[in-house]
C-alpha positions as YAML, in Angstrom:
chain: A
units: angstrom
residues:
- id: 1
  name: MET
  ca: [62.13, 116.87, -36.32]
- id: 2
  name: ALA
  ca: [59.08, 116.11, -34.96]
- id: 3
  name: THR
  ca: [55.88, 115.30, -36.04]
- id: 4
  name: THR
  ca: [52.06, 116.49, -35.69]
- id: 5
  name: ILE
  ca: [49.23, 114.17, -37.16]
- id: 6
  name: THR
  ca: [45.99, 116.06, -37.89]
- id: 7
  name: ASN
  ca: [42.30, 114.16, -38.48]
- id: 8
  name: ARG
  ca: [40.96, 116.68, -40.80]
- id: 9
  name: SER
  ca: [37.73, 114.27, -41.28]
- id: 10
  name: ARG
  ca: [34.75, 114.30, -39.96]
- id: 11
  name: GLN
  ca: [34.79, 110.88, -38.16]
- id: 12
  name: LEU
  ca: [37.30, 108.27, -36.56]
- id: 13
  name: LEU
  ca: [40.40, 108.08, -37.88]
- id: 14
  name: VAL
  ca: [42.63, 104.73, -36.65]
- id: 15
  name: VAL
  ca: [45.96, 105.88, -37.75]
- id: 16
  name: PRO
  ca: [48.88, 102.80, -38.32]
- id: 17
  name: LEU
  ca: [52.71, 104.04, -37.01]
- id: 18
  name: ASN
  ca: [55.44, 102.22, -39.18]
- id: 19
  name: SER
  ca: [56.37, 100.14, -35.46]
- id: 20
  name: GLY
  ca: [52.65, 98.55, -36.18]
- id: 21
  name: ALA
  ca: [50.90, 101.24, -32.99]
- id: 22
  name: THR
  ca: [47.97, 102.48, -33.96]
- id: 23
  name: LEU
  ca: [46.40, 106.25, -33.40]
- id: 24
  name: HIS
  ca: [43.16, 106.72, -33.03]
- id: 25
  name: LEU
  ca: [42.09, 110.41, -33.42]
- id: 26
  name: ALA
  ca: [38.84, 111.41, -33.33]
- id: 27
  name: PRO
  ca: [37.48, 114.48, -35.63]
- id: 28
  name: GLY
  ca: [39.96, 117.37, -35.56]
- id: 29
  name: GLU
  ca: [42.38, 116.02, -33.32]
- id: 30
  name: GLU
  ca: [46.39, 116.23, -33.18]
- id: 31
  name: ALA
  ca: [48.44, 114.03, -31.91]
- id: 32
  name: PRO
  ca: [51.57, 116.39, -31.41]
- id: 33
  name: GLY
  ca: [55.62, 115.12, -31.20]
- id: 34
  name: ILE
  ca: [55.07, 111.83, -33.18]
- id: 35
  name: ASP
  ca: [58.60, 110.06, -33.68]
- id: 36
  name: PRO
  ca: [59.42, 110.81, -37.59]
- id: 37
  name: VAL
  ca: [60.77, 107.47, -37.41]
- id: 38
  name: GLU
  ca: [56.80, 106.55, -37.53]
- id: 39
  name: VAL
  ca: [55.61, 108.29, -40.81]
- id: 40
  name: LYS
  ca: [58.98, 108.10, -42.70]
- id: 41
  name: ASN
  ca: [58.40, 106.17, -46.54]
- id: 42
  name: ASN
  ca: [54.13, 105.08, -44.23]
- id: 43
  name: ALA
  ca: [52.33, 104.65, -48.11]
- id: 44
  name: THR
  ca: [49.37, 104.43, -45.72]
- id: 45
  name: LEU
  ca: [50.15, 107.83, -44.59]
- id: 46
  name: GLN
  ca: [50.91, 109.26, -47.48]
- id: 47
  name: LYS
  ca: [47.42, 107.72, -49.22]
- id: 48
  name: MET
  ca: [45.37, 109.30, -46.15]
- id: 49
  name: ALA
  ca: [47.26, 113.12, -46.26]
- id: 50
  name: GLU
  ca: [46.09, 112.73, -50.80]
- id: 51
  name: ARG
  ca: [42.93, 112.24, -49.92]
- id: 52
  name: GLY
  ca: [42.43, 115.32, -47.24]
- id: 53
  name: TRP
  ca: [41.96, 113.00, -44.43]
- id: 54
  name: ILE
  ca: [45.13, 113.47, -42.35]
- id: 55
  name: ALA
  ca: [47.03, 116.84, -42.05]
- id: 56
  name: LEU
  ca: [51.01, 115.83, -41.53]
- id: 57
  name: ALA
  ca: [53.56, 119.18, -40.18]
- id: 58
  name: GLU
  ca: [56.63, 118.76, -39.19]
- id: 59
  name: THR
  ca: [57.16, 120.61, -35.29]
- id: 60
  name: ARG
  ca: [60.81, 121.70, -33.93]
- id: 61
  name: GLU
  ca: [62.93, 118.92, -31.96]
- id: 62
  name: GLY
  ca: [61.69, 119.89, -27.98]
- id: 63
  name: ALA
  ca: [57.84, 120.97, -28.91]
- id: 64
  name: THR
  ca: [55.66, 120.16, -26.48]
- id: 65
  name: ALA
  ca: [51.75, 119.61, -26.45]
- id: 66
  name: HIS
  ca: [51.47, 121.03, -23.13]
- id: 67
  name: GLN
  ca: [53.41, 123.88, -21.66]
- id: 68
  name: GLY
  ca: [52.01, 123.83, -17.93]
- id: 69
  name: GLN
  ca: [53.60, 125.42, -15.46]
- id: 70
  name: LYS
  ca: [54.44, 123.89, -12.52]
- id: 71
  name: ARG
  ca: [52.75, 124.03, -9.46]
- id: 72
  name: GLY
  ca: [53.84, 123.55, -5.52]
- id: 73
  name: LYS
  ca: [52.06, 122.55, -2.45]
- id: 74
  name: GLY
  ca: [50.08, 124.46, -1.03]
- id: 75
  name: ARG
  ca: [48.55, 126.37, -4.62]
...
């Protein structure tokens, strides 16, 4: 299961992940498809969620943010 992180605040948030990487999320922006290893046992993310700054949601595996159609040449 992948995780989606959504910024519920009115300001830009810097969201730290367990790997040391960070996400920069604008107000209302969503980061889908985050590996669960990145958010599991992350105290900072839990505090941000408790304060209502972010929303964490599990999504089914294989789900992508954009499921557009492929287009061939000349279209």
